[in-house]
N, CA and C atoms as an extended XYZ file, in Angstrom:
522
Properties=species:S:1:pos:R:3:atomname:S:1:resname:S:1:resid:I:1 pbc="F F F"
N       -17.852       42.104      -62.565 N   MET     1
C       -19.180       42.501      -62.997 CA  MET     1
C       -19.868       41.260      -63.576 C   MET     1
N       -21.125       40.959      -63.160 N   PRO     2
C       -21.781       39.764      -63.653 CA  PRO     2
C       -22.225       39.925      -65.103 C   PRO     2
N       -22.311       38.740      -65.769 N   ARG     3
C       -22.754       38.770      -67.170 CA  ARG     3
C       -24.232       39.068      -67.196 C   ARG     3
N       -24.680       39.854      -68.147 N   VAL     4
C       -26.094       40.233      -68.293 CA  VAL     4
C       -26.498       40.047      -69.760 C   VAL     4
N       -27.827       39.957      -69.903 N   ARG     5
C       -28.388       39.905      -71.237 CA  ARG     5
C       -29.803       40.510      -71.168 C   ARG     5
N       -30.352       40.768      -72.336 N   ARG     6
C       -31.656       41.403      -72.405 CA  ARG     6
C       -32.755       40.384      -72.151 C   ARG     6
N       -33.824       40.792      -71.520 N   CYS     7
C       -34.975       39.915      -71.270 CA  CYS     7
C       -35.544       39.418      -72.635 C   CYS     7
N       -35.970       38.131      -72.664 N   ARG     8
C       -36.475       37.540      -73.873 CA  ARG     8
C       -37.898       37.940      -74.252 C   ARG     8
N       -38.613       38.577      -73.323 N   GLN     9
C       -39.967       39.020      -73.619 CA  GLN     9
C       -39.953       40.098      -74.662 C   GLN     9
N       -40.725       39.897      -75.783 N   PRO    10
C       -40.746       40.875      -76.835 CA  PRO    10
C       -41.160       42.289      -76.321 C   PRO    10
N       -40.354       43.317      -76.678 N   GLY    11
C       -40.654       44.645      -76.262 CA  GLY    11
C       -40.075       45.072      -74.924 C   GLY    11
N       -39.575       44.088      -74.153 N   CYS    12
C       -38.977       44.407      -72.837 CA  CYS    12
C       -37.444       44.581      -73.053 C   CYS    12
N       -36.946       45.657      -72.546 N   HIS    13
C       -35.508       45.938      -72.716 CA  HIS    13
C       -34.731       45.841      -71.424 C   HIS    13
N       -35.337       45.238      -70.378 N   ALA    14
C       -34.676       45.107      -69.096 CA  ALA    14
C       -33.493       44.155      -69.212 C   ALA    14
N       -32.475       44.394      -68.433 N   MET    15
C       -31.326       43.518      -68.420 CA  MET    15
C       -31.472       42.528      -67.276 C   MET    15
N       -31.109       41.222      -67.508 N   VAL    16
C       -31.168       40.215      -66.516 CA  VAL    16
C       -29.798       39.576      -66.323 C   VAL    16
N       -29.536       39.113      -65.097 N   ASN    17
C       -28.268       38.434      -64.833 CA  ASN    17
C       -28.252       37.058      -65.424 C   ASN    17
N       -27.137       36.678      -66.005 N   PHE    18
C       -26.982       35.342      -66.519 CA  PHE    18
C       -27.035       34.356      -65.371 C   PHE    18
N       -27.670       33.216      -65.420 N   PRO    19
C       -28.181       32.468      -66.529 CA  PRO    19
C       -29.688       32.663      -66.787 C   PRO    19
N       -30.381       33.591      -66.099 N   ASP    20
C       -31.792       33.831      -66.327 CA  ASP    20
C       -32.020       34.387      -67.722 C   ASP    20
N       -33.261       34.182      -68.238 N   HIS    21
C       -33.625       34.635      -69.554 CA  HIS    21
C       -34.719       35.727      -69.510 C   HIS    21
N       -35.398       35.813      -68.368 N   TYR    22
C       -36.471       36.820      -68.227 CA  TYR    22
C       -36.265       37.723      -66.999 C   TYR    22
N       -36.726       38.911      -67.072 N   CYS    23
C       -36.649       39.845      -65.919 CA  CYS    23
C       -37.660       39.446      -64.875 C   CYS    23
N       -37.648       40.106      -63.696 N   LYS    24
C       -38.568       39.816      -62.654 CA  LYS    24
C       -40.022       39.949      -63.063 C   LYS    24
N       -40.272       40.959      -63.893 N   GLN    25
C       -41.625       41.215      -64.336 CA  GLN    25
C       -42.202       40.121      -65.238 C   GLN    25
N       -41.351       39.416      -65.999 N   HIS    26
C       -41.771       38.382      -66.968 CA  HIS    26
C       -41.270       37.023      -66.569 C   HIS    26
N       -40.831       36.799      -65.301 N   TYR    27
C       -40.189       35.556      -64.893 CA  TYR    27
C       -41.110       34.355      -64.997 C   TYR    27
N       -42.426       34.542      -65.034 N   GLU    28
C       -43.318       33.404      -65.124 CA  GLU    28
C       -43.141       32.638      -66.463 C   GLU    28
N       -42.496       33.213      -67.432 N   HIS    29
C       -42.210       32.537      -68.714 CA  HIS    29
C       -40.936       31.713      -68.718 C   HIS    29
N       -40.151       31.829      -67.652 N   GLU    30
C       -38.832       31.168      -67.612 CA  GLU    30
C       -38.928       29.664      -67.716 C   GLU    30
N       -39.800       29.033      -66.906 N   ALA    31
C       -39.937       27.583      -66.874 CA  ALA    31
C       -40.422       27.067      -68.255 C   ALA    31
N       -41.367       27.759      -68.834 N   GLU    32
C       -41.888       27.357      -70.198 CA  GLU    32
C       -40.806       27.433      -71.215 C   GLU    32
N       -39.965       28.472      -71.183 N   TYR    33
C       -38.890       28.660      -72.119 CA  TYR    33
C       -37.817       27.571      -71.965 C   TYR    33
N       -37.489       27.255      -70.720 N   LEU    34
C       -36.479       26.193      -70.500 CA  LEU    34
C       -36.977       24.836      -70.952 C   LEU    34
N       -38.314       24.602      -70.750 N   ALA    35
C       -38.865       23.294      -71.207 CA  ALA    35
C       -38.858       23.192      -72.709 C   ALA    35
N       -39.173       24.287      -73.391 N   SER    36
C       -39.127       24.231      -74.875 CA  SER    36
C       -37.717       24.062      -75.382 C   SER    36
N       -36.758       24.700      -74.710 N   ARG    37
C       -35.315       24.505      -75.087 CA  ARG    37
C       -34.916       23.030      -74.892 C   ARG    37
N       -35.366       22.417      -73.831 N   GLU    38
C       -35.029       21.017      -73.564 CA  GLU    38
C       -35.643       20.070      -74.567 C   GLU    38
N       -36.929       20.375      -74.960 N   ARG    39
C       -37.592       19.566      -76.020 CA  ARG    39
C       -36.822       19.704      -77.305 C   ARG    39
N       -36.397       20.869      -77.696 N   TRP    40
C       -35.682       21.129      -78.914 CA  TRP    40
C       -34.330       20.374      -78.860 C   TRP    40
N       -33.613       20.479      -77.733 N   ALA    41
C       -32.325       19.842      -77.636 CA  ALA    41
C       -32.465       18.327      -77.733 C   ALA    41
N       -33.516       17.740      -77.112 N   ARG    42
C       -33.710       16.335      -77.167 CA  ARG    42
C       -34.012       15.871      -78.580 C   ARG    42
N       -34.805       16.675      -79.302 N   SER    43
C       -35.145       16.238      -80.696 CA  SER    43
C       -33.953       16.406      -81.660 C   SER    43
N       -33.010       17.214      -81.276 N   HIS    44
C       -31.838       17.428      -82.129 CA  HIS    44
C       -30.577       16.711      -81.603 C   HIS    44
N       -30.752       15.868      -80.617 N   ASP    45
C       -29.665       15.169      -80.013 CA  ASP    45
C       -29.347       13.905      -80.853 C   ASP    45
N       -28.124       13.758      -81.343 N   LYS    46
C       -27.784       12.637      -82.217 CA  LYS    46
C       -27.917       11.305      -81.459 C   LYS    46
N       -27.577       11.270      -80.167 N   LEU    47
C       -27.710       10.035      -79.403 CA  LEU    47
C       -29.161        9.625      -79.298 C   LEU    47
N       -30.023       10.608      -79.005 N   TYR    48
C       -31.478       10.318      -78.864 CA  TYR    48
C       -32.002        9.805      -80.194 C   TYR    48
N       -31.681       10.464      -81.296 N   THR    49
C       -32.139       10.085      -82.595 CA  THR    49
C       -31.629        8.699      -82.961 C   THR    49
N       -30.351        8.427      -82.679 N   HIS    50
C       -29.778        7.168      -82.977 CA  HIS    50
C       -30.516        6.037      -82.189 C   HIS    50
N       -30.777        6.296      -80.882 N   LYS    51
C       -31.456        5.319      -80.074 CA  LYS    51
C       -32.853        5.077      -80.618 C   LYS    51
N       -33.564        6.171      -80.993 N   TYR    52
C       -34.922        6.025      -81.552 CA  TYR    52
C       -34.883        5.146      -82.804 C   TYR    52
N       -33.967        5.414      -83.713 N   ASN    53
C       -33.923        4.683      -84.950 CA  ASN    53
C       -33.479        3.267      -84.760 C   ASN    53
N       -32.556        2.970      -83.848 N   THR    54
C       -32.084        1.599      -83.732 CA  THR    54
C       -32.914        0.758      -82.761 C   THR    54
N       -33.433        1.354      -81.698 N   VAL    55
C       -34.180        0.594      -80.715 CA  VAL    55
C       -35.672        0.610      -80.962 C   VAL    55
N       -36.249        1.754      -81.189 N   THR    56
C       -37.693        1.865      -81.324 CA  THR    56
C       -38.159        1.592      -82.747 C   THR    56
N       -37.633        2.308      -83.700 N   ARG    57
C       -38.128        2.206      -85.059 CA  ARG    57
C       -37.731        0.843      -85.666 C   ARG    57
N       -36.520        0.404      -85.494 N   ASN    58
C       -36.054       -0.872      -86.067 CA  ASN    58
C       -35.892       -1.944      -85.030 C   ASN    58
N       -36.918       -2.098      -84.169 N   ARG    59
C       -36.777       -2.993      -83.027 CA  ARG    59
C       -36.767       -4.451      -83.415 C   ARG    59
N       -37.320       -4.822      -84.602 N   ASP    60
C       -37.231       -6.158      -85.103 CA  ASP    60
C       -37.313       -6.136      -86.617 C   ASP    60
N       -37.154       -7.346      -87.223 N   ASP    61
C       -37.081       -7.380      -88.717 CA  ASP    61
C       -38.403       -6.904      -89.336 C   ASP    61
N       -39.535       -7.215      -88.702 N   THR    62
C       -40.831       -6.794      -89.286 CA  THR    62
C       -40.919       -5.280      -89.323 C   THR    62
N       -40.595       -4.621      -88.179 N   LYS    63
C       -40.635       -3.143      -88.152 CA  LYS    63
C       -39.633       -2.551      -89.099 C   LYS    63
N       -38.457       -3.160      -89.223 N   ARG    64
C       -37.441       -2.656      -90.130 CA  ARG    64
C       -37.925       -2.705      -91.596 C   ARG    64
N       -38.617       -3.813      -91.959 N   GLN    65
C       -39.163       -3.938      -93.304 CA  GLN    65
C       -40.266       -2.913      -93.558 C   GLN    65
N       -41.095       -2.714      -92.545 N   GLN    66
C       -42.160       -1.709      -92.672 CA  GLN    66
C       -41.572       -0.311      -92.897 C   GLN    66
N       -40.581        0.026      -92.096 N   TYR    67
C       -39.928        1.350      -92.187 CA  TYR    67
C       -39.242        1.497      -93.581 C   TYR    67
N       -38.586        0.477      -94.031 N   ASN    68
C       -37.865        0.529      -95.303 CA  ASN    68
C       -38.825        0.680      -96.456 C   ASN    68
N       -40.048        0.134      -96.336 N   PHE    69
C       -41.046        0.278      -97.411 CA  PHE    69
C       -41.370        1.720      -97.687 C   PHE    69
N       -41.378        2.535      -96.603 N   TYR    70
C       -41.681        3.970      -96.781 CA  TYR    70
C       -40.524        4.761      -97.442 C   TYR    70
N       -39.428        4.101      -97.685 N   ARG    71
C       -38.321        4.753      -98.331 CA  ARG    71
C       -38.164        4.257      -99.786 C   ARG    71
N       -39.114        3.560     -100.319 N   THR    72
C       -39.018        3.032     -101.666 CA  THR    72
C       -39.711        3.970     -102.671 C   THR    72
N       -39.359        3.744     -103.932 N   ARG    73
C       -39.974        4.497     -104.997 CA  ARG    73
C       -41.468        4.168     -105.142 C   ARG    73
N       -41.781        2.873     -104.916 N   GLN    74
C       -43.161        2.417     -104.995 CA  GLN    74
C       -44.031        3.223     -103.983 C   GLN    74
N       -43.580        3.396     -102.743 N   TRP    75
C       -44.376        4.141     -101.776 CA  TRP    75
C       -44.491        5.606     -102.200 C   TRP    75
N       -43.394        6.151     -102.718 N   SER    76
C       -43.412        7.602     -103.167 CA  SER    76
C       -44.501        7.800     -104.220 C   SER    76
N       -44.592        6.860     -105.196 N   HIS    77
C       -45.585        7.013     -106.212 CA  HIS    77
C       -47.006        6.785     -105.684 C   HIS    77
N       -47.154        5.760     -104.811 N   LEU    78
C       -48.484        5.509     -104.215 CA  LEU    78
C       -48.940        6.691     -103.434 C   LEU    78
N       -48.050        7.271     -102.599 N   ARG    79
C       -48.383        8.428     -101.806 CA  ARG    79
C       -48.841        9.591     -102.644 C   ARG    79
N       -48.115        9.908     -103.706 N   GLN    80
C       -48.449       10.993     -104.573 CA  GLN    80
C       -49.789       10.779     -105.274 C   GLN    80
N       -50.035        9.540     -105.665 N   GLN    81
C       -51.282        9.175     -106.287 CA  GLN    81
C       -52.504        9.446     -105.352 C   GLN    81
N       -52.324        9.028     -104.093 N   VAL    82
C       -53.399        9.197     -103.115 CA  VAL    82
C       -53.601       10.650     -102.764 C   VAL    82
N       -52.505       11.420     -102.616 N   LEU    83
C       -52.614       12.849     -102.321 CA  LEU    83
C       -53.434       13.561     -103.424 C   LEU    83
N       -53.104       13.238     -104.674 N   GLU    84
C       -53.821       13.854     -105.739 CA  GLU    84
C       -55.263       13.383     -105.849 C   GLU    84
N       -55.497       12.072     -105.594 N   ARG    85
C       -56.876       11.567     -105.598 CA  ARG    85
C       -57.732       12.245     -104.539 C   ARG    85
N       -57.218       12.481     -103.360 N   ASP    86
C       -57.957       13.083     -102.261 CA  ASP    86
C       -57.820       14.581     -102.168 C   ASP    86
N       -57.124       15.186     -103.132 N   HIS    87
C       -56.959       16.645     -103.259 CA  HIS    87
C       -56.250       17.243     -102.018 C   HIS    87
N       -55.361       16.506     -101.399 N   TYR    88
C       -54.592       16.959     -100.242 CA  TYR    88
C       -55.509       17.368      -99.077 C   TYR    88
N       -56.645       16.694      -98.944 N   LEU    89
C       -57.617       17.001      -97.859 CA  LEU    89
C       -57.784       15.752      -97.007 C   LEU    89
N       -57.829       15.943      -95.650 N   CYS    90
C       -57.969       14.838      -94.718 CA  CYS    90
C       -59.279       14.109      -94.912 C   CYS    90
N       -59.244       12.806      -95.189 N   ALA    91
C       -60.422       12.042      -95.419 CA  ALA    91
C       -61.237       11.827      -94.147 C   ALA    91
N       -60.566       11.793      -92.991 N   TYR    92
C       -61.227       11.545      -91.712 CA  TYR    92
C       -61.939       12.852      -91.252 C   TYR    92
N       -61.394       14.003      -91.541 N   CYS    93
C       -62.090       15.262      -91.204 CA  CYS    93
C       -63.326       15.427      -92.062 C   CYS    93
N       -63.250       14.970      -93.324 N   LYS    94
C       -64.399       15.069      -94.218 CA  LYS    94
C       -65.611       14.305      -93.651 C   LYS    94
N       -65.329       13.188      -92.963 N   VAL    95
C       -66.399       12.395      -92.306 CA  VAL    95
C       -67.167       13.281      -91.290 C   VAL    95
N       -66.398       14.184      -90.607 N   LYS    96
C       -67.026       15.076      -89.622 CA  LYS    96
C       -67.619       16.301      -90.276 C   LYS    96
N       -67.425       16.450      -91.579 N   GLY    97
C       -67.918       17.630      -92.283 CA  GLY    97
C       -66.962       18.826      -92.229 C   GLY    97
N       -65.704       18.576      -91.979 N   VAL    98
C       -64.707       19.603      -91.865 CA  VAL    98
C       -63.673       19.424      -92.973 C   VAL    98
N       -63.246       20.545      -93.610 N   ILE    99
C       -62.221       20.484      -94.625 CA  ILE    99
C       -60.880       20.889      -94.026 C   ILE    99
N       -59.922       19.974      -94.022 N   THR   100
C       -58.603       20.207      -93.445 CA  THR   100
C       -57.530       19.795      -94.468 C   THR   100
N       -56.608       20.701      -94.758 N   PRO   101
C       -55.506       20.294      -95.664 CA  PRO   101
C       -54.554       19.386      -94.940 C   PRO   101
N       -53.986       18.427      -95.653 N   ALA   102
C       -53.092       17.463      -95.068 CA  ALA   102
C       -52.107       16.933      -96.134 C   ALA   102
N       -50.945       16.462      -95.685 N   LYS   103
C       -49.965       15.916      -96.626 CA  LYS   103
C       -49.509       14.522      -96.218 C   LYS   103
N       -50.103       13.914      -95.211 N   THR   104
C       -49.713       12.603      -94.731 CA  THR   104
C       -50.657       11.564      -95.312 C   THR   104
N       -50.089       10.473      -95.788 N   VAL   105
C       -50.884        9.333      -96.309 CA  VAL   105
C       -50.801        8.206      -95.311 C   VAL   105
N       -51.958        7.663      -94.933 N   ASP   106
C       -52.026        6.648      -93.885 CA  ASP   106
C       -52.772        5.416      -94.429 C   ASP   106
N       -52.388        4.291      -93.833 N   HIS   107
C       -53.088        2.993      -94.160 CA  HIS   107
C       -54.372        2.935      -93.345 C   HIS   107
N       -55.480        2.695      -94.004 N   VAL   108
C       -56.761        2.531      -93.303 CA  VAL   108
C       -56.667        1.328      -92.382 C   VAL   108
N       -56.301        0.185      -92.921 N   VAL   109
C       -55.979       -0.990      -92.106 CA  VAL   109
C       -54.476       -0.999      -91.967 C   VAL   109
N       -53.993       -0.906      -90.699 N   PRO   110
C       -52.506       -0.810      -90.505 CA  PRO   110
C       -51.765       -1.992      -91.121 C   PRO   110
N       -50.593       -1.709      -91.683 N   ILE   111
C       -49.806       -2.781      -92.293 CA  ILE   111
C       -49.267       -3.724      -91.225 C   ILE   111
N       -49.195       -3.263      -90.009 N   GLU   112
C       -48.770       -4.176      -88.946 CA  GLU   112
C       -49.823       -5.274      -88.695 C   GLU   112
N       -51.087       -4.963      -89.036 N   PHE   113
C       -52.161       -5.935      -88.880 CA  PHE   113
C       -52.342       -6.794      -90.124 C   PHE   113
N       -52.228       -6.167      -91.285 N   ASP   114
C       -52.372       -6.877      -92.558 CA  ASP   114
C       -51.311       -6.445      -93.561 C   ASP   114
N       -50.205       -7.164      -93.616 N   GLU   115
C       -49.081       -6.782      -94.480 CA  GLU   115
C       -49.455       -6.771      -95.958 C   GLU   115
N       -50.448       -7.589      -96.325 N   ALA   116
C       -50.797       -7.712      -97.755 CA  ALA   116
C       -51.419       -6.429      -98.329 C   ALA   116
N       -51.899       -5.541      -97.518 N   LEU   117
C       -52.553       -4.327      -97.906 CA  LEU   117
C       -51.630       -3.141      -97.962 C   LEU   117
N       -50.337       -3.308      -97.754 N   LYS   118
C       -49.459       -2.165      -97.689 CA  LYS   118
C       -49.320       -1.361      -98.973 C   LYS   118
N       -49.404       -2.007     -100.126 N   ALA   119
C       -49.267       -1.339     -101.400 CA  ALA   119
C       -50.587       -1.209     -102.153 C   ALA   119
N       -51.708       -1.382     -101.466 N   ASN   120
C       -53.023       -1.264     -102.020 CA  ASN   120
C       -53.517        0.163     -101.919 C   ASN   120
N       -53.789        0.824     -103.042 N   VAL   121
C       -54.221        2.207     -103.071 CA  VAL   121
C       -55.561        2.378     -102.358 C   VAL   121
N       -56.408        1.337     -102.430 N   ASP   122
C       -57.699        1.459     -101.772 CA  ASP   122
C       -57.603        1.423     -100.231 C   ASP   122
N       -56.467        1.021      -99.746 N   ASN   123
C       -56.235        1.004      -98.286 CA  ASN   123
C       -55.487        2.255      -97.783 C   ASN   123
N       -55.366        3.266      -98.638 N   LEU   124
C       -54.619        4.472      -98.264 CA  LEU   124
C       -55.588        5.666      -98.279 C   LEU   124
N       -55.369        6.588      -97.329 N   ALA   125
C       -56.149        7.825      -97.257 CA  ALA   125
C       -55.268        8.923      -96.740 C   ALA   125
N       -55.579       10.153      -97.132 N   VAL   126
C       -54.888       11.357      -96.642 CA  VAL   126
C       -55.397       11.631      -95.227 C   VAL   126
N       -54.503       12.041      -94.346 N   ILE   127
C       -54.889       12.272      -92.944 CA  ILE   127
C       -54.070       13.448      -92.383 C   ILE   127
N       -54.769       14.234      -91.564 N   CYS   128
C       -54.059       15.367      -90.873 CA  CYS   128
C       -53.436       14.883      -89.587 C   CYS   128
N       -52.569       15.703      -88.990 N   GLY   129
C       -51.879       15.327      -87.810 CA  GLY   129
C       -52.800       14.965      -86.622 C   GLY   129
N       -53.856       15.767      -86.427 N   LYS   130
C       -54.736       15.558      -85.326 CA  LYS   130
C       -55.467       14.220      -85.482 C   LYS   130
N       -55.970       13.937      -86.659 N   CYS   131
C       -56.676       12.698      -86.938 CA  CYS   131
C       -55.729       11.511      -86.866 C   CYS   131
N       -54.470       11.709      -87.286 N   HIS   132
C       -53.489       10.640      -87.276 CA  HIS   132
C       -53.241       10.187      -85.837 C   HIS   132
N       -53.126       11.142      -84.867 N   ARG   133
C       -52.939       10.776      -83.467 CA  ARG   133
C       -54.149       10.027      -82.942 C   ARG   133
N       -55.354       10.558      -83.264 N   LEU   134
C       -56.589        9.870      -82.798 CA  LEU   134
C       -56.694        8.438      -83.402 C   LEU   134
N       -56.355        8.316      -84.713 N   LYS   135
C       -56.452        7.017      -85.328 CA  LYS   135
C       -55.419        6.055      -84.807 C   LYS   135
N       -54.220        6.507      -84.537 N   THR   136
C       -53.205        5.634      -83.939 CA  THR   136
C       -53.634        5.107      -82.585 C   THR   136
N       -54.196        6.008      -81.745 N   ASP   137
C       -54.688        5.549      -80.460 CA  ASP   137
C       -55.819        4.516      -80.623 C   ASP   137
N       -56.737        4.811      -81.575 N   TRP   138
C       -57.864        3.905      -81.811 CA  TRP   138
C       -57.320        2.513      -82.289 C   TRP   138
N       -56.357        2.536      -83.250 N   GLU   139
C       -55.773        1.283      -83.768 CA  GLU   139
C       -55.157        0.447      -82.655 C   GLU   139
N       -54.466        1.121      -81.724 N   GLN   140
C       -53.867        0.375      -80.620 CA  GLN   140
C       -54.883       -0.335      -79.800 C   GLN   140
N       -56.064        0.280      -79.600 N   GLY   141
C       -57.089       -0.367      -78.820 CA  GLY   141
C       -57.849       -1.415      -79.577 C   GLY   141
N       -58.147       -1.148      -80.888 N   TYR   142
C       -58.982       -2.003      -81.682 CA  TYR   142
C       -58.191       -3.227      -82.235 C   TYR   142
N       -57.087       -2.868      -82.981 N   TYR   143
C       -56.296       -3.918      -83.597 CA  TYR   143
C       -55.224       -4.494      -82.711 C   TYR   143
N       -54.780       -3.739      -81.682 N   GLY   144
C       -53.720       -4.152      -80.816 CA  GLY   144
C       -52.358       -3.892      -81.431 C   GLY   144
N       -52.245       -2.869      -82.243 N   THR   145
C       -50.963       -2.502      -82.857 CA  THR   145
C       -50.135       -1.661      -81.899 C   THR   145
N       -48.900       -1.453      -82.223 N   GLY   146
C       -48.033       -0.603      -81.431 CA  GLY   146
C       -47.085       -1.430      -80.536 C   GLY   146
N       -46.083       -0.749      -80.045 N   GLN   147
C       -45.082       -1.445      -79.295 CA  GLN   147
C       -45.660       -1.905      -77.964 C   GLN   147
N       -45.425       -3.185      -77.621 N   GLY   148
C       -45.887       -3.749      -76.378 CA  GLY   148
C       -47.282       -4.298      -76.432 C   GLY   148
N       -48.006       -4.099      -77.509 N   ASN   149
C       -49.356       -4.644      -77.660 CA  ASN   149
C       -49.342       -5.954      -78.371 C   ASN   149
N       -50.399       -6.724      -78.246 N   GLU   150
C       -50.532       -7.979      -78.933 CA  GLU   150
C       -51.668       -7.839      -79.941 C   GLU   150
N       -51.446       -8.278      -81.193 N   LEU   151
C       -52.504       -8.159      -82.223 CA  LEU   151
C       -53.683       -8.945      -81.832 C   LEU   151
N       -54.869       -8.390      -82.081 N   ARG   152
C       -56.124       -9.081      -81.766 CA  ARG   152
C       -56.715       -9.685      -83.024 C   ARG   152
N       -57.585      -10.673      -82.839 N   GLN   153
C       -58.278      -11.334      -83.930 CA  GLN   153
C       -59.636      -10.575      -84.090 C   GLN   153
N       -59.617       -9.505      -84.898 N   VAL   154
C       -60.805       -8.701      -85.112 CA  VAL   154
C       -60.996       -8.545      -86.600 C   VAL   154
N       -62.166       -8.132      -86.996 N   ASN   155
C       -62.491       -7.878      -88.424 CA  ASN   155
C       -61.812       -6.587      -88.843 C   ASN   155
N       -61.263       -6.618      -90.071 N   GLU   156
C       -60.649       -5.406      -90.604 CA  GLU   156
C       -61.777       -4.458      -91.005 C   GLU   156
N       -61.528       -3.152      -90.785 N   ILE   157
C       -62.489       -2.153      -91.225 CA  ILE   157
C       -61.808       -1.342      -92.308 C   ILE   157
N       -62.356       -1.518      -93.553 N   HIS   158
C       -61.720       -0.905      -94.730 CA  HIS   158
C       -62.379        0.453      -95.085 C   HIS   158
N       -63.459        0.778      -94.521 N   ASP   159
C       -64.214        1.981      -94.829 CA  ASP   159
C       -63.708        3.185      -93.982 C   ASP   159
N       -63.254        4.237      -94.667 N   VAL   160
C       -62.746        5.434      -94.001 CA  VAL   160
C       -63.807        6.049      -93.115 C   VAL   160
N       -65.057        6.070      -93.606 N   GLN   161
C       -66.146        6.666      -92.780 CA  GLN   161
C       -66.355        5.922      -91.500 C   GLN   161
N       -66.352        4.634      -91.549 N   SER   162
C       -66.532        3.807      -90.307 CA  SER   162
C       -65.391        4.047      -89.345 C   SER   162
N       -64.170        4.022      -89.867 N   VAL   163
C       -63.008        4.266      -88.980 CA  VAL   163
C       -63.079        5.656      -88.440 C   VAL   163
N       -63.452        6.654      -89.225 N   GLY   164
C       -63.577        8.012      -88.762 CA  GLY   164
C       -64.582        8.155      -87.618 C   GLY   164
N       -65.719        7.469      -87.760 N   VAL   165
C       -66.733        7.546      -86.686 CA  VAL   165
C       -66.196        6.820      -85.413 C   VAL   165
N       -65.588        5.672      -85.548 N   LEU   166
C       -65.117        4.862      -84.429 CA  LEU   166
C       -64.009        5.581      -83.683 C   LEU   166
N       -63.083        6.177      -84.413 N   MET   167
C       -61.952        6.806      -83.740 CA  MET   167
C       -62.314        8.100      -83.059 C   MET   167
N       -63.483        8.645      -83.355 N   ASN   168
C       -64.007        9.828      -82.689 CA  ASN   168
C       -65.027        9.456      -81.612 C   ASN   168
N       -65.041        8.168      -81.235 N   GLY   169
C       -65.926        7.780      -80.126 CA  GLY   169
C       -67.303        7.286      -80.501 C   GLY   169
N       -67.561        7.145      -81.785 N   GLY   170
C       -68.884        6.656      -82.208 CA  GLY   170
C       -68.974        5.157      -82.194 C   GLY   170
N       -70.095        4.593      -82.622 N   THR   171
C       -70.231        3.164      -82.730 CA  THR   171
C       -70.436        2.809      -84.192 C   THR   171
N       -70.003        1.609      -84.509 N   GLN   172
C       -70.051        1.126      -85.866 CA  GLN   172
C       -71.462        0.646      -86.259 C   GLN   172
N       -71.881        1.014      -87.455 N   ARG   173
C       -73.122        0.551      -87.993 CA  ARG   173
C       -72.881       -0.577      -88.983 C   ARG   173
N       -73.586       -1.706      -88.846 N   ASP   174
C       -73.384       -2.839      -89.771 CA  ASP   174
C       -74.328       -2.832      -90.905 C   ASP   174
């Protein structure tokens, strides 16, 4: 007798043959479910995590020092100070007139571009996940930060409002 299990669709009690997870009626969800399982397994794989930490995150002494800075007591205090100053609200969303709660603290001018500003409270702002992705993409284009890029000789932009406008596709006003 073949092994069977219940269909994963909520409310469906049909039995399916192993290794399938969905019955014929809900089979369109099978590929999506398998992809999500693969993503989860990859993120919880010790080999993948080890490779990320040793090859990508700590690829050279500069990146290793940057990463280690985020594990210091100094950073912990700076981060808490900025979160309280900005009331746990994304500074970049405020530029657009939107209130978004956030817990990530980001450098306005990336420390990869200017190491001297890494512990400067005025160079820190609270940022939500969506804005963080937009800002990282913008920084890679403007400053040339990120793996495989070469740093450019450009003016630093210290104003959160200017960065917020630029990363959302606007133009800078002088």
